[in-house]
C-alpha positions as CSV (number, residue, x, y, z in Angstrom):
1,M,-12.2,72.3,-28.2
2,I,-12.6,74.6,-25.2
3,R,-10.4,76.8,-23.0
4,L,-10.5,76.2,-19.3
5,V,-9.6,79.0,-16.8
6,A,-9.6,79.0,-13.0
7,L,-10.3,82.6,-12.2
8,G,-9.7,81.7,-8.5
9,S,-10.4,79.0,-6.0
10,G,-10.3,78.7,-2.3
11,S,-12.3,79.9,0.8
12,G,-12.0,83.5,-0.4
13,G,-13.9,82.8,-3.7
14,N,-14.3,80.3,-6.5
15,A,-15.0,80.9,-10.2
16,F,-14.1,78.9,-13.3
17,A,-14.6,79.7,-17.0
18,I,-15.2,77.5,-20.0
19,D,-14.5,79.5,-23.1
20,A,-16.0,77.8,-26.2
21,E,-17.0,78.8,-29.7
22,A,-20.6,79.1,-28.5
23,G,-19.6,81.5,-25.7
24,I,-18.4,81.5,-22.1
25,V,-19.9,79.4,-19.3
26,L,-19.0,80.6,-15.8
27,V,-19.0,77.8,-13.2
28,D,-19.5,79.5,-9.8
29,A,-19.2,83.3,-9.3
30,G,-17.7,83.6,-5.8
31,F,-16.1,87.0,-6.2
32,S,-17.7,90.3,-6.7
33,A,-18.7,91.1,-10.3
34,K,-16.0,93.7,-10.4
35,E,-13.3,91.3,-9.3
36,I,-14.5,88.6,-11.8
37,H,-14.3,91.2,-14.6
38,R,-10.8,92.1,-13.5
39,R,-9.6,88.6,-13.4
40,A,-11.2,87.7,-16.7
41,A,-9.5,90.7,-18.3
42,T,-6.0,89.5,-17.1
43,V,-6.4,86.3,-19.1
44,G,-8.1,87.8,-22.1
45,L,-11.7,86.5,-21.4
46,D,-14.4,88.8,-22.9
47,L,-17.3,88.4,-20.5
48,G,-19.4,90.1,-23.2
49,R,-19.5,86.5,-24.6
50,L,-21.0,85.1,-21.4
51,I,-24.0,82.8,-22.1
52,L,-24.5,81.0,-18.8
53,I,-23.7,81.0,-15.1
54,V,-23.7,77.6,-13.3
55,L,-23.8,77.5,-9.4
56,T,-22.8,74.5,-7.4
57,H,-24.3,75.9,-4.2
58,E,-25.3,79.2,-2.6
59,H,-22.4,80.0,-0.2
60,G,-20.9,83.4,-0.8
61,D,-17.5,82.0,-2.0
62,H,-19.3,80.4,-4.9
63,A,-22.3,82.6,-5.6
64,S,-21.7,86.2,-4.5
65,G,-21.3,87.7,-8.0
66,A,-23.9,85.7,-9.8
67,R,-26.9,88.0,-9.5
68,R,-25.1,91.1,-10.8
69,L,-23.4,89.3,-13.6
70,A,-26.6,87.6,-14.7
71,R,-28.4,90.9,-14.8
72,Q,-25.6,92.8,-16.5
73,Y,-25.4,90.3,-19.4
74,G,-28.9,89.0,-19.4
75,V,-27.9,85.4,-19.0
76,P,-29.6,82.6,-17.0
77,V,-28.3,81.1,-13.8
78,A,-28.4,77.3,-13.7
79,A,-28.6,75.7,-10.2
80,T,-30.8,73.5,-8.1
81,E,-33.9,75.0,-6.6
82,G,-32.4,75.0,-3.2
83,T,-29.3,76.9,-4.4
84,L,-31.5,79.4,-6.3
85,R,-33.5,80.0,-3.1
86,G,-30.4,80.2,-1.0
87,A,-28.7,82.7,-3.3
88,R,-32.0,84.7,-3.6
89,L,-32.2,84.0,-7.3
90,Q,-35.6,82.2,-7.4
91,A,-37.5,85.4,-8.4
92,D,-35.2,86.1,-11.3
93,A,-36.7,85.3,-14.7
94,A,-33.4,84.1,-16.1
95,R,-32.8,80.8,-14.3
96,I,-32.5,77.1,-15.1
97,A,-33.3,74.5,-12.5
98,L,-30.9,71.6,-12.2
99,R,-32.1,68.2,-11.1
100,S,-30.0,65.2,-10.2
101,A,-29.7,62.4,-12.8
102,S,-31.0,64.6,-15.6
103,I,-29.6,66.5,-18.5
104,V,-30.4,70.2,-19.1
105,E,-29.7,71.8,-22.5
106,H,-29.0,75.5,-23.0
107,G,-28.1,76.2,-26.6
108,A,-24.8,74.3,-27.3
109,V,-24.3,73.6,-23.6
110,L,-25.3,70.3,-21.9
111,L,-25.4,70.2,-18.0
112,E,-25.5,67.1,-15.9
113,S,-25.5,67.2,-12.1
114,C,-25.9,65.2,-9.0
115,R,-26.3,66.0,-5.3
116,T,-23.2,66.2,-3.1
117,L,-22.8,66.0,0.7
118,H,-22.1,69.5,2.0
119,D,-23.6,71.9,4.6
120,A,-25.6,73.8,2.0
121,A,-29.2,73.9,0.8
122,E,-29.0,71.6,-2.2
123,P,-25.3,71.4,-3.4
124,T,-24.3,69.7,-6.6
125,A,-21.4,68.5,-8.7
126,V,-21.8,69.3,-12.3
127,V,-20.5,68.3,-15.7
128,V,-20.5,70.9,-18.5
129,E,-20.4,69.5,-22.0
130,V,-19.7,71.8,-25.0
131,G,-18.9,70.4,-28.4
132,E,-18.0,66.9,-27.3
133,V,-15.7,68.2,-24.5
134,R,-16.8,67.2,-21.0
135,V,-15.5,69.1,-17.9
136,G,-16.5,67.9,-14.5
137,F,-16.6,70.1,-11.4
138,G,-16.7,68.6,-7.9
139,Y,-15.8,70.4,-4.7
140,D,-17.2,71.3,-1.3
141,F,-18.2,67.8,-0.3
142,G,-16.7,65.5,2.4
143,R,-17.4,62.1,0.9
144,P,-17.8,61.2,-2.8
145,T,-21.1,59.3,-3.4
146,V,-21.8,56.6,-6.0
147,G,-23.8,59.2,-7.9
148,L,-20.9,61.6,-8.0
149,R,-18.5,58.9,-9.2
150,H,-21.0,58.0,-11.9
151,L,-21.4,61.6,-13.0
152,L,-17.7,62.3,-13.3
153,R,-16.7,58.9,-14.9
154,D,-15.9,60.0,-18.4
155,C,-14.7,63.6,-18.4
156,D,-12.0,65.0,-20.6
157,A,-10.9,67.3,-17.7
158,L,-11.7,67.3,-14.0
159,V,-11.8,70.2,-11.5
160,L,-11.9,68.5,-8.1
161,E,-11.4,69.6,-4.5
162,S,-8.2,68.7,-2.7
163,N,-8.8,70.8,0.4
164,Y,-6.5,69.8,3.2
165,D,-3.5,67.7,4.2
166,E,-4.6,65.5,7.1
167,V,-1.5,66.1,9.2
168,M,-1.7,69.8,8.7
169,L,-5.4,69.8,9.7
170,R,-4.7,67.8,12.9
171,T,-1.9,70.1,13.9
172,S,-3.6,73.3,13.0
173,E,-4.9,76.0,15.3
174,Y,-8.5,75.2,14.4
175,P,-10.6,74.0,17.4
176,S,-11.5,70.3,17.4
177,S,-15.1,71.1,16.4
178,V,-13.9,72.9,13.3
179,Q,-11.5,70.1,12.4
180,H,-14.3,67.5,12.7
181,R,-16.6,69.6,10.5
182,I,-13.9,70.0,7.8
183,A,-13.1,66.3,7.9
184,G,-16.7,65.2,8.2
185,S,-18.9,63.8,5.4
186,G,-20.4,67.2,4.8
187,G,-17.1,69.1,4.9
188,H,-14.2,68.9,2.5
189,L,-11.9,66.3,0.8
190,S,-8.4,65.6,2.0
191,N,-5.5,65.3,-0.4
192,R,-5.6,61.6,0.2
193,A,-9.3,61.2,-0.4
194,A,-9.2,63.4,-3.5
195,A,-6.3,61.4,-4.9
196,E,-8.1,58.2,-4.4
197,L,-11.2,59.6,-6.1
198,I,-9.3,60.9,-9.1
199,A,-7.5,57.6,-9.5
200,G,-10.8,55.9,-9.6
201,L,-12.1,58.3,-12.2
202,C,-9.0,58.0,-14.4
203,H,-9.5,56.6,-17.9
204,E,-7.7,56.7,-21.2
205,G,-9.3,59.9,-22.3
206,L,-8.7,62.0,-19.2
207,S,-6.1,64.7,-20.1
208,M,-6.2,67.2,-17.3
209,V,-6.8,67.4,-13.5
210,M,-7.2,70.7,-11.8
211,L,-7.0,70.6,-8.0
212,A,-9.3,73.2,-6.4
213,H,-10.4,74.8,-3.1
214,L,-7.0,74.3,-1.3
215,S,-7.0,75.5,2.3
216,R,-4.5,78.2,3.0
217,Q,-4.0,77.0,6.6
218,C,-4.1,73.3,6.1
219,N,-2.6,72.5,2.7
220,R,0.2,73.3,0.2
221,P,0.0,73.0,-3.6
222,D,3.1,70.7,-3.6
223,L,1.4,68.3,-1.2
224,A,-1.9,68.2,-3.1
225,I,-0.1,67.6,-6.4
226,A,2.2,64.9,-5.0
227,A,-0.8,63.0,-3.5
228,T,-2.6,63.1,-6.8
229,E,0.4,62.2,-9.0
230,T,1.3,59.3,-6.7
231,S,-2.2,57.9,-6.9
232,L,-2.4,58.3,-10.7
233,A,1.0,56.8,-11.5
234,P,-0.1,53.2,-11.4
235,R,-2.9,54.1,-13.8
236,G,-0.5,55.2,-16.4
237,Y,-1.9,58.8,-16.4
238,R,0.0,61.0,-18.9
239,G,-1.9,64.2,-18.6
240,L,-1.6,67.4,-16.6
241,V,-2.1,68.0,-12.9
242,V,-2.4,71.7,-11.9
243,V,-3.6,73.7,-8.9
244,A,-6.2,76.4,-9.1
245,E,-4.9,79.4,-7.0
246,Q,-6.8,81.7,-4.8
247,D,-5.2,85.1,-5.6
248,R,-4.8,84.9,-9.4
249,P,-6.2,83.1,-12.5
250,V,-4.6,80.0,-13.7
251,G,-4.7,79.1,-17.4
252,P,-6.2,79.2,-20.0
253,F,-5.7,75.5,-20.9
254,V,-7.0,74.1,-24.1
255,V,-8.9,70.9,-23.7
256,K,-9.9,68.8,-26.7
257,P,-12.4,65.9,-26.8
258,S,-10.1,63.1,-25.8
259,L,-12.4,60.2,-25.0
260,A,-11.4,57.0,-26.7
261,K,-14.5,57.1,-29.0
262,Y,-13.2,60.4,-30.5
263,R,-9.5,59.5,-30.5
264,A,-7.1,57.7,-32.7
265,S,-4.0,58.1,-30.4
266,P,-3.5,57.3,-26.7
267,Q,-1.6,60.6,-26.2
268,A,-3.2,63.0,-23.7
269,E,-4.5,66.0,-25.6
270,F,-4.0,69.3,-23.9
271,E,-2.2,72.5,-24.8
272,F,-1.3,75.7,-23.1
273,S,-2.7,78.9,-24.6
């Protein structure tokens, strides 16, 4: 069992926390260290229990607080070599290199990753497994690859990008060049594309979907949720669909190991804490 918290998600910063018995794993640190501390305190997370920081890529809205937090708590940063270089973390002693299609172990934490399509040095999606609970993180990519679908196929909870509504993007004030970049293969996922991906990843054990990285200008939470719930309805999904917000933490949510091999009941297993 773990607790999952979205400390914030969007173009202004992204950070998620997995709170397990073994300690806290921070997935992305896209706010200042001070702001991450503030947000963690509001939901009762003690960062003194931090054991690992995982970065999906080097952009500031995902990595800006990583160096300071890693030094403050003496914990390693796990990322691809390209991300470590881009975030200027390659010289730090406490680092763990992630490679596609491989499993990295750090204490009680297992990390799996695969490359994604985004305009960054070496971006990845990642699955964090702690005590039989698997949480998949995938955002900042314009097209889901076969490798990404394989990586995220059997998670207990998913944190996935649902960045923009296609109509809102087309009618936005963004110039056409920006619209094409956002909607391109190296950009972001629309609500429709995210919903289709999530439906394809749905399985009996999936109990929670958290929609992340919503655009302020080109999306609304109700539109993102509606697209995902509509896509999941034919699959008989009985779990939770929530949106990670930009300005405040969301959660914590308790996620239990709910894969069929661990379960005796088809009920989705999640709780609010």
